[in-house]
C-alpha positions, 0 to 999 in steps of 0.5 A: 511570371517575371520578377527581376532575375526571374522568368518562369512559368507554371503551364497553363496545362497540368499534363504540361507542367510536369516532365518524366525523367529517368531517374535510376532507371525508373520514370518518374514525374519530375517538376522543375523551375529553373533559375536564370542565375549562374551557379544557382542553389537546389530546393528539393521537395520529396512529397508525402503519399500519395507520392505525386508531385502534381500536388506541390507545384502551386506551392514551388512555384510560389517558393521558386517566386519568393526565392527571387532567381536564387535557386532551382527549385524541384519537386521529384515524385515518388518511385512507382507513384507515377501513373502508367509506370509500376514496377515489374514484379520481381521474382518473389512477388513484390512490384511495390518500391520500399522507403529505402529505395525512394530513399536511394531514387532520390539519391539517384535524382542528386546524382543524375540531375544535379550538378553534385555542387550546388548548396541544397535547401531539403523540403520534406512533407509528412513521410518526404522527411522520413526520406530526407532524414534518411538522405541526410546520412548520404550526403555531405553536411556542407552543401545542404544550407537548410532542411524544413520538415513539414508535417513529418512523419519520422517514426512511429507512425502506425500509433499516430492518430491518423495511423491509428484510424487508417492502419486496419484498412492497409491489410489485404483483405481490406486493400482487394475490395477497395482496388475493385471499387477504384477500378469501377471508379474508372468506368466513370468519363473522366469529365465527369469524374474532374467535375465531382472533384472541382464541386466538392474536395477542391471547391474552396480551391483556387481554379489554377491550384484545383487543375494540377489537384485534380490530375494528381487525383 
């Protein structure tokens, strides 16, 4: 895609659109679009749950296009949410990342994969808004130009309508059967699974967008 000073491509294959970066020693799927403008700002998108950045590729690409080269765009998946990259179980038996870990993970991206001097635009979705909210306590205020919260989940998540409906299913006695059911689904050939998703949940999604959505699922 060529537009003024902007030259970029959103890869035709969802498998090549994302790259795996080492963020705070955690393999992480990251989607980046780089501007040709000298010293651009950075627009960072922090996903909601599930924390797969693939879901946000069409959104991030459109933002980059609208920016006309004034900023880079990065979508950083959540730690532990990239397929094949689970956290090793620690001595206490925990193999998950806490919200505090996710905040540190996004701060590590800014530390290790950004210049540290560029102006920041921070966009959060759902629980990503909470993560950004905590990040703002650690980022110099004069470095942040704008913060945008999309459907923010900031506090009392269990009391929201979705929280009241879904929280009963997050107990271990419910999660274990769900895990086994999902394992059975993996035996269905990928082409069949993809076709079912395309014909049902993503039937009204544009084809080029649906490819990224299906890859995320």
